[in-house]
C-alpha positions as CSV (number, residue, x, y, z in Angstrom):
1,M,0.0,0.0,0.0
2,R,2.8,2.4,0.9
3,Q,4.4,1.8,-2.6
4,G,1.2,2.9,-4.2
5,Y,1.3,6.2,-2.4
6,T,5.0,6.9,-3.3
7,P,4.1,8.6,-6.6
8,L,1.6,10.8,-4.8
9,F,4.2,11.9,-2.2
10,L,6.6,12.8,-5.0
11,L,3.9,14.7,-6.8
12,I,3.1,16.6,-3.6
13,A,6.8,17.6,-3.2
14,V,7.1,18.9,-6.8
15,C,3.8,20.7,-6.7
16,V,4.6,22.4,-3.4
17,A,8.0,23.5,-4.7
18,L,6.6,25.0,-7.9
19,A,3.7,26.7,-6.1
20,F,6.1,28.2,-3.5
21,C,8.4,29.6,-6.1
22,S,5.9,31.0,-8.5
23,P,5.0,34.3,-6.6
24,F,8.6,35.4,-6.8
25,W,8.7,35.1,-10.6
26,G,7.6,37.9,-12.9
27,I,8.9,40.8,-15.0
28,Q,11.1,41.5,-12.1
29,L,12.2,38.7,-9.8
30,I,11.5,39.3,-6.1
31,S,14.0,38.3,-3.5
32,P,12.6,36.3,-0.6
33,F,14.5,38.6,1.7
34,N,12.8,41.7,0.4
35,I,9.3,40.6,1.1
36,L,10.0,40.9,4.9
37,Q,10.9,44.6,4.6
38,T,7.9,46.6,5.6
39,G,7.0,49.3,3.1
40,S,9.4,48.1,0.3
41,P,8.0,47.9,-3.2
42,D,8.8,44.2,-3.5
43,A,6.9,43.5,-0.3
44,E,3.8,45.4,-1.5
45,V,3.8,43.6,-4.9
46,F,4.3,40.2,-3.3
47,W,1.8,40.4,-0.5
48,R,-0.9,42.4,-2.2
49,L,-0.7,41.1,-5.8
50,R,1.3,38.0,-6.5
51,L,0.6,35.9,-3.4
52,P,-3.2,36.3,-3.5
53,R,-3.2,35.7,-7.3
54,T,-1.1,32.6,-6.8
55,I,-3.5,31.3,-4.2
56,A,-6.5,32.1,-6.4
57,A,-4.9,30.2,-9.4
58,F,-4.2,27.2,-7.2
59,L,-7.7,27.0,-5.8
60,A,-9.3,27.6,-9.2
61,G,-7.2,24.9,-10.9
62,A,-7.8,22.4,-8.0
63,G,-11.5,23.0,-8.1
64,L,-11.8,22.6,-11.9
65,S,-9.6,19.5,-11.9
66,V,-11.5,17.8,-9.1
67,S,-14.9,18.6,-10.8
68,G,-13.6,17.3,-14.1
69,L,-12.4,14.1,-12.6
70,V,-15.7,13.2,-11.0
71,F,-17.6,14.2,-14.2
72,Q,-15.4,11.9,-16.2
73,T,-16.0,9.1,-13.7
74,M,-19.7,9.5,-13.8
75,F,-19.9,9.4,-17.6
76,R,-16.9,7.1,-18.0
77,N,-15.8,9.4,-20.8
78,P,-12.4,11.3,-20.9
79,L,-14.0,14.2,-22.7
80,A,-16.7,14.9,-20.1
81,T,-16.0,18.3,-18.5
82,P,-17.8,21.0,-16.7
83,F,-18.1,22.8,-20.1
84,T,-19.6,19.9,-22.0
85,L,-22.1,19.3,-19.2
86,G,-23.3,22.9,-19.2
87,V,-22.2,23.7,-15.6
88,S,-19.6,26.3,-16.6
89,S,-22.0,28.0,-19.0
90,G,-24.8,28.1,-16.4
91,A,-22.4,29.6,-13.8
92,A,-21.2,32.1,-16.4
93,F,-24.8,33.1,-17.2
94,G,-25.5,33.7,-13.5
95,A,-22.4,35.7,-13.0
96,S,-23.0,37.7,-16.2
97,V,-26.5,38.6,-15.0
98,Y,-24.9,40.0,-11.8
99,F,-22.2,41.9,-13.6
100,A,-24.7,43.4,-16.0
101,Y,-27.6,44.3,-13.7
102,F,-26.6,44.0,-10.0
103,H,-23.0,45.1,-9.8
104,V,-23.7,48.8,-9.4
105,G,-25.8,51.1,-7.4
106,A,-27.6,50.0,-4.2
107,A,-27.5,46.3,-5.2
108,I,-23.8,45.9,-4.5
109,G,-24.3,47.2,-1.0
110,F,-26.9,44.6,-0.4
111,L,-25.1,41.7,-2.1
112,G,-21.6,42.7,-1.2
113,S,-18.7,40.6,-2.5
114,L,-20.9,37.5,-2.4
115,G,-23.1,38.7,-5.3
116,S,-21.3,37.1,-8.2
117,L,-20.6,34.0,-6.1
118,G,-24.3,33.5,-5.3
119,F,-25.4,34.2,-8.9
120,A,-22.8,31.9,-10.3
121,L,-23.7,29.1,-7.9
122,G,-27.3,29.5,-8.7
123,G,-26.6,29.4,-12.5
124,G,-24.4,26.3,-12.1
125,L,-26.9,24.4,-10.0
126,G,-29.7,25.5,-12.2
127,S,-28.0,24.2,-15.3
128,M,-27.4,20.9,-13.5
129,L,-31.0,20.7,-12.4
130,L,-32.1,21.2,-16.0
131,V,-29.8,18.5,-17.2
132,Y,-31.2,16.2,-14.5
133,L,-34.8,17.0,-15.4
134,L,-34.2,16.5,-19.1
135,T,-32.6,13.1,-18.4
136,R,-35.5,12.0,-16.1
137,A,-38.0,13.1,-18.8
138,R,-36.6,10.4,-21.0
139,G,-37.6,7.9,-18.4
140,G,-34.4,7.1,-16.6
141,F,-30.9,8.2,-15.6
142,S,-29.0,7.2,-18.7
143,T,-25.5,8.4,-18.9
144,P,-25.5,9.1,-22.7
145,V,-28.8,11.0,-22.4
146,M,-27.4,13.1,-19.6
147,L,-24.3,13.9,-21.6
148,L,-26.4,15.0,-24.6
149,A,-28.6,17.0,-22.3
150,G,-25.5,18.7,-20.9
151,V,-24.3,19.7,-24.4
152,I,-27.8,21.2,-25.2
153,I,-27.9,23.2,-21.9
154,N,-24.3,24.4,-22.6
155,F,-25.3,25.9,-25.9
156,F,-28.5,27.3,-24.4
157,F,-26.8,29.2,-21.6
158,A,-24.0,30.3,-23.9
159,S,-26.7,31.9,-26.1
160,L,-28.2,33.6,-23.0
161,V,-24.7,35.1,-22.1
162,M,-24.4,36.5,-25.6
163,F,-27.9,37.9,-25.3
164,I,-27.0,39.7,-22.1
165,Q,-23.9,41.1,-23.8
166,Y,-26.0,42.5,-26.6
167,L,-28.4,44.2,-24.2
168,S,-25.6,45.6,-21.9
169,S,-23.8,48.9,-22.3
170,A,-20.5,49.1,-24.1
171,Y,-18.6,49.1,-20.8
172,D,-20.4,46.1,-19.3
173,T,-20.1,44.2,-22.6
174,L,-16.3,44.6,-22.7
175,R,-16.1,43.8,-19.0
176,I,-18.1,40.6,-19.4
177,M,-16.2,39.6,-22.5
178,H,-12.9,40.0,-20.7
179,W,-14.2,38.0,-17.7
180,L,-15.4,35.2,-20.0
181,M,-11.9,34.7,-21.3
182,G,-10.8,33.8,-17.7
183,S,-8.9,36.3,-15.6
184,L,-7.3,36.3,-12.1
185,T,-7.0,40.1,-11.8
186,D,-8.8,42.4,-9.3
187,L,-9.0,39.7,-6.6
188,Q,-10.5,40.3,-3.2
189,I,-9.3,38.5,-0.1
190,A,-12.8,37.8,1.1
191,R,-13.5,36.1,-2.2
192,L,-10.5,33.9,-1.8
193,A,-11.8,32.8,1.6
194,D,-15.1,31.8,0.1
195,L,-13.5,29.9,-2.7
196,F,-11.1,28.1,-0.3
197,F,-14.0,27.0,1.9
198,I,-16.1,25.7,-1.0
199,V,-13.3,23.9,-2.8
200,L,-11.9,22.4,0.3
201,A,-15.3,21.2,1.7
202,G,-16.4,19.9,-1.7
203,A,-13.1,18.0,-2.3
204,C,-13.3,16.5,1.2
205,I,-16.8,15.2,0.6
206,L,-15.9,13.8,-2.8
207,W,-12.8,12.1,-1.3
208,R,-15.1,10.4,1.3
209,L,-17.1,9.1,-1.7
210,S,-14.0,7.5,-3.3
211,P,-15.2,3.9,-2.9
212,E,-18.4,4.7,-4.6
213,L,-16.6,6.6,-7.4
214,D,-14.3,3.6,-7.9
215,L,-17.2,1.3,-8.4
216,L,-19.1,3.7,-10.6
217,S,-16.0,4.0,-12.8
218,A,-16.2,0.2,-13.3
219,G,-19.8,0.4,-14.4
220,E,-23.2,1.1,-12.9
221,E,-24.3,-2.5,-12.8
222,L,-21.3,-3.5,-10.8
223,A,-21.8,-0.5,-8.5
224,A,-25.4,-1.3,-7.9
225,S,-24.6,-5.0,-7.2
226,R,-22.1,-3.8,-4.5
227,G,-24.8,-1.7,-2.8
228,V,-24.1,1.8,-4.2
229,A,-27.2,4.0,-4.5
230,I,-26.6,5.0,-8.1
231,R,-29.1,7.8,-8.4
232,R,-28.5,9.4,-5.0
233,T,-24.7,9.2,-5.4
234,K,-24.8,10.7,-8.9
235,L,-27.0,13.6,-7.8
236,L,-24.8,14.3,-4.7
237,V,-21.7,14.3,-6.8
238,F,-23.2,16.5,-9.5
239,V,-24.4,19.1,-6.9
240,I,-21.0,19.3,-5.2
241,A,-19.1,19.5,-8.4
242,S,-21.5,22.1,-9.8
243,M,-21.0,24.2,-6.6
244,I,-17.2,24.0,-7.0
245,V,-17.4,25.1,-10.6
246,G,-19.8,27.9,-9.8
247,A,-17.4,29.2,-7.1
248,V,-14.4,29.1,-9.5
249,V,-16.4,30.8,-12.4
250,S,-17.6,33.6,-10.1
251,L,-14.0,34.4,-9.2
252,A,-12.0,33.7,-12.4
253,G,-14.5,33.3,-15.2
254,P,-15.0,30.1,-17.2
255,I,-11.4,28.8,-17.6
256,G,-11.5,25.9,-20.0
257,F,-9.7,22.6,-20.5
258,V,-8.3,22.3,-17.0
259,G,-11.0,19.9,-15.9
260,M,-10.4,17.8,-19.0
261,M,-6.6,17.6,-19.2
262,I,-5.5,17.2,-15.5
263,P,-7.7,14.2,-14.5
264,H,-6.5,12.4,-17.7
265,I,-2.9,13.0,-16.8
266,A,-3.5,11.9,-13.2
267,R,-5.1,8.7,-14.4
268,L,-2.1,7.9,-16.7
269,S,0.3,8.4,-13.8
270,L,-1.6,7.0,-10.8
271,G,-4.2,4.5,-12.0
272,Q,-7.9,4.4,-11.1
273,S,-8.1,4.7,-7.3
274,H,-9.9,7.9,-6.5
275,R,-8.3,8.1,-3.1
276,L,-5.1,8.9,-5.0
277,L,-6.7,10.6,-8.0
278,L,-8.6,13.3,-6.2
279,P,-5.7,14.8,-4.2
280,A,-3.4,14.3,-7.2
281,S,-5.8,16.1,-9.6
282,A,-6.2,18.9,-7.1
283,L,-2.5,19.4,-6.8
284,L,-1.7,19.1,-10.5
285,G,-4.6,21.3,-11.5
286,G,-3.6,24.0,-9.0
287,V,0.0,24.1,-10.1
288,F,-0.9,23.9,-13.8
289,L,-3.1,27.0,-13.5
290,I,-0.4,28.8,-11.5
291,L,2.1,28.2,-14.3
292,C,-0.5,29.2,-16.9
293,D,-1.2,32.4,-15.0
294,L,2.6,33.1,-14.8
295,A,2.8,32.6,-18.6
296,A,-0.2,35.0,-19.1
297,R,1.7,37.6,-17.1
298,L,5.0,37.2,-19.0
299,V,4.2,36.4,-22.6
300,L,3.2,40.0,-23.5
301,A,4.7,41.8,-20.6
302,P,4.0,44.5,-19.5
303,A,0.6,43.7,-21.0
304,E,-1.3,40.7,-19.7
305,L,-3.2,37.9,-21.4
306,P,-6.3,36.3,-19.9
307,V,-5.3,33.0,-18.4
308,G,-8.1,31.3,-20.3
309,I,-6.3,31.9,-23.5
310,I,-3.3,30.1,-22.3
311,T,-5.3,27.1,-21.1
312,A,-7.1,27.0,-24.4
313,L,-3.9,27.1,-26.4
314,I,-2.6,24.1,-24.5
315,G,-6.0,22.3,-24.1
316,G,-7.0,22.4,-27.8
317,P,-4.1,20.1,-29.0
318,F,-4.5,18.0,-25.9
319,F,-8.2,17.5,-26.6
320,L,-7.4,16.3,-30.1
321,W,-4.7,13.9,-28.8
322,T,-7.2,12.5,-26.3
323,L,-9.8,12.0,-29.0
324,F,-7.5,10.2,-31.4
325,R,-6.0,8.1,-28.6
326,A,-9.4,7.0,-27.4
327,N,-10.4,6.1,-30.9
328,R,-7.2,4.0,-31.5
329,Q,-7.9,2.1,-28.3
330,G,-11.5,1.5,-29.2
331,E,-13.0,3.6,-26.3
332,M,-16.3,5.4,-26.5
333,V,-15.9,9.2,-26.7
């Protein structure tokens, strides 16, 4: 058993080292000794900008990776992601409504920093509820039907987001468009605390469901024969994963491909046990998004790219590789 955990321990060491070093990298390298000098420019940049942004990138990447992992397990499909299931677009719709109509005036005083979080969570859970109802309307809980329903809901909410952009002012339209590309700028410490709580709590609950996820990955018939409540477990997993995705989208926008790439890499490295896959996916996803955000800050420095563009440039070729690899091995995609 200990030998099985050795790759995970090595992965933890590498991830911690990369995550620890990343806030010091940028246009100008920051010395670890300068961050302890009160009032120095390096200390201000490190504590107010780079460190919160690094934490946000890690939490967002971890949340998207964990959600993508459980979605792929439920559908037994390496291409199942929060995007293909409509969760990300539903959360993006909720957050877009908040940015367009509730982000100014008296509403922001009432909703505070939780406004976009609440709207995004509502949109993500609403999209998952619609997928569930459409699946049940077909007379069952079929995985192929649910996947198709997710694709339909994804296009539906994406159209609603474009409709909101069309009705919004020029300023709000540009702001929503920039946010939809995925961005880790303009962070608030309170929002980081909310995201940390949701991602950590959701990941812990999913980790406790590791035995059920292992059985579901082997097939619903086998899982049912071993006493797994298929419908209840799927609904619980979908709700938790949708809440995690909604929280990430409310903070950083709909960052794509992380939830598809990282779980696939983790499976290739560590096998099928979700007790290993869940923490490994969280760590790999967090560090991956930290490095993507670092690249977004440096590629066009002093200008900055949205981090979603970097993940898309990497994820597009990876998506095609996964598709052709699955076809060669005769897997259903």
